N, C-alpha and C positions, 0 to 999 in steps of 0.2 A: 504493500500500499504505500501511496505517495502521500507524506504528511507534513504539513507546515506547522511550525512551532514558534510562536513568539515568547520572549523570555527564556531562549533556548540556553542562554549561558548563565542563568541565574540558578540558585540554589536547587530547586526542584527540577527545572528545566534542563539543566546538564546531565543529571542523572537519569532523567527520563529519555533524553535523546540517546544516550548510550544503551539503554534498555531496548529501546525501539529499533535499533540498529541491529542489536543482537538477535532480535526477533525477525529479522529479515527485512524492515520496512526501510524506505528511502524517505531522508528527514531533510526538510528545507528550513533553515533558520531565518526567521524574519526579525530584522534588527535594524537600529538606527545605524550600527556600524558600517562604515563603507567597506565595500567588498563581501558583505554577507549575501546569502543566497537570494533574499528578498529584501531591499531596503524599504524602510518606512519611517515617516516622521509624523506620528499622531497629532502633536501639537500644530502642525501646519496643514493636517489633512492630506499627507502625501503617502501614497503607497505604489510600489512597482507592481501593479496588478496583473501585468501581462506574465509575470514569472510565476504566478500563481496558477496558471493554466494546467489542467491535468490533476491538480490536487484532489485527492479523495477524502481527506479529513483535515482539520484545523484544530490545533490545541493553544488555547490563548492563555498564557500565564504571565505576561507583561503587566507591570505595575510598579509605582513607587513604593519603596520599602516604608511600612507605615511605623517601624521604631528606629529609623536611621537618625532621627534628630527630633527635639522637642517640637510639640504641636503648637507653633504660631499659627495665626490665621492663613498666612501665606503658604505654609508647610501642608496645612489642612486641605487647602485648595489644590495644592500640587498633587496630593493623594487621591483627592476625588476626580480631578481632571484626567488624571494619567490612566485610571481605569474607565471612566466613562467616555472620553474622547477617543481612546484608542480601541475599545469594544464597539462603539458606534461606526467608526472609520472601518474596522474590519467586518463588521456585520453588513455594513452597506456594499462594500467592495465585494463580498462573496455573493450577496444577493443580487448584484448586477451581471455577474459572470453568466456567459451563455450556458456553461455547464457547471453550476456550483458543486462545491463538495457535499457530501451526504450528511456529513455531521461535523458539528463545532462544539468542542469540549471547552468551555469558558470558565476561567477562574472565577472563585468566589470564596467566601468564608463563613466559618460558623459565627463570626461576629454580627451576623445578621439577626441572631436570637437576643442579643442584648444580654443583660445581666439578669438570670434567672434562677438564682439559689440552686435547691437540689431538685427543682423541677425536671422531669425527664422529658427530653427533647428529641424529636425527630423531624423528618422533612415535611410533615404535615402541620408542625408546630406554627404559632404566628410570629411575626416580625417582633423585635424587641425595640427598645430606645436607645439613644445615644448615636455619638458620632459615626462609630464604625457600622452600626446597623444601618444608619441612614445611607452611607457610602456603598455597602453591598447592595442594598435594595436598588439603588440607582445603577449600578454596576450590572446587576442581573437584567433589569429593564432594558438596558441599552442593546441586548441581543434581540430586541422584538423584531427589527428589520430582517434579520436572518430567519428567524422563526416563520415570519409571514411569507418568506420566499419558499418555504416547504424544507429549510434545512433542519435536522433534528439538532437541538440545541440541548446540552445538559450542562448544568452549573455546578461546578466542583467546589462544593463547600468544605474547604479544607480545615483541619483543626491544627493543633500544636505538632509540627513535624519533628520527630527525633532524630538527630544525627549529630555527632560530634564535630562534623564539618562546618556546620552553619546553624543559625537559628538559636532559640533559646538555650538549648543544651550546651552548645558551644560557649555561651557567655557565662553560664553558670558552672561549668565543670571545674575552672581553675579554684573557685572558693571551695568547692565539694572536696577536692583532692587535697587541700590544706585543712581540711576538717573544719572549715568555717561557714559550710552550708547549713541551712536550717529553712523550717516553714516561713513563709511569707505572710504576715498579718495573722489573722487567726488559723490560717491553714485549712479551713473548712470549705473554700471556694473550690469548685470542680474544674479540672483541667482535663479536656478532651485531647487525648494524645493520638498519634499515628506513627508508626516507623516510616522513614523515608522509603524503604524497600516496599512496604505494603501501599503507600501512597502512589508510587511508580507503577507497581503492579495493577492497582485498581483504576488508575487513568487509562492504562494500556487495555484493561479489560472493558471499560466503557465504550472503547472505539467501536467494537462490534457487537455489543449487548444493546439491544433496542431500548433504552431507557432516556427519556427526555425528561427536563424539569431538573429540580435540584436533587442532589445526592451528597450526604454527608460523608466526608473522607475523614474518618475518626475510627479508632479501634473499638471493638464492641464493649471494652470495660474502661469507662471513664474513671478517674480517680480524684480524690480530693488532692490540694496542694501539699497536705501533711503527708498523705499517702505517697505522693511522687517523691517528696524529699526523703523519706524512709528507704523507698526502693532504690534511689540513687545512692544513698549512704550506705546501704547494705551491699551493693555491687561493688562500691569502691572500698568498702571496709574503713569507712570513716564516720566518725560521730556527727549527728546532725541535731543536736540537742540546743543549739543556739538559735532561736527565734530572729528572723531578719525584720526589724521595725519598719513599717511602710514609709516613714518620713525619708529614709535614705534613697529609696527608688524616686519617690516624689520630688526631691531636691534635684536628682540627677536628670530625671526624664520629664518632670513637671507634673502635676497632679493629675490632669485629665488623661494623659498617655499612660501613667503609672496604673491608675485605677482600671483601664480598659484592658491593659495587657496582663496585669497581675491579680487584681482584685475581683474583677468580674468572674462570675461563676456560671459556667456553661457544662452541663451534664448532658451531652449528646450521644445519640446512638445512631450508628449506620444501618437504618431499618431497610432502607431500599436496596442496599448492596447485599445485605444478608438475605432478604426475602427473594432476590433473583439470582442467589446461588453462588456469590463470591465467598472465597475461603481465606479468610485473614491468616497470615503466617504468624503475625505477633499479636497475641491477645492478652498475654500476661506481661504486666509492666516490669517485674524483676527479671523474668526470664528473657525478656526482650532487651531490656537494658544490658544485660550480661553479654548477649551476643552482639548488640550494636557497638559496646565499647571495647569488644576484643577484636574487632575488624580493623 
């Protein structure tokens, strides 16, 4: 299958492209970088549409990193625009093609559910409140042009992807290895996680499984922050009894960003993936962490 991927050089995208190529697919990288397979500039509405001819599927993962810096109004606009403008440009381009691809797997996030305590959440749950919830709702809505053109659109509502190479785990590992890791705040907030390997496997699986609409990309067993902390400490054989006061992350990241990333509680289940037969490799956090950190 000929597959175009935006965000192909990113954390998830780079691993996904390697996996797809091993599976025998041909991958086209869609990037701002000169010399990429397909060049585009969403901020200016530019894309080399001719080079998308013959593409059978598109996986759209590009977007501003939500945790790269403090959330000023300017940065929040960049986060929103990078997702909505890019998705609208891609959707319109695909819809206008003489022979559009059959499927568009479009990036999304479980942040759409907002802060929900211990409520069990699946793809049928209502949207939440907050900046990230608003961003993700508009992000998903930007694919409507592609859907109206008959392209199957699936929204990849991704949770906390676990890999020592990037993301939250990379940032927290140094402290935990020194024995300075601990629960954050009360530790009762739910963190819905997924291994990078299962993230990539599930995205690939969705290419040919006829599911449209939202799909939660999270492991079947969400854990509290305290349980996550205990699991990581157990695998690293380090103590985790020192709680991390929230004022530290709030000073570093700003209160709004720290609350959304650390304190929000999201107990999310991958109902649609499970009900359609997807088999997760990593379901137990301790066993998963042990394998992930040994690679």
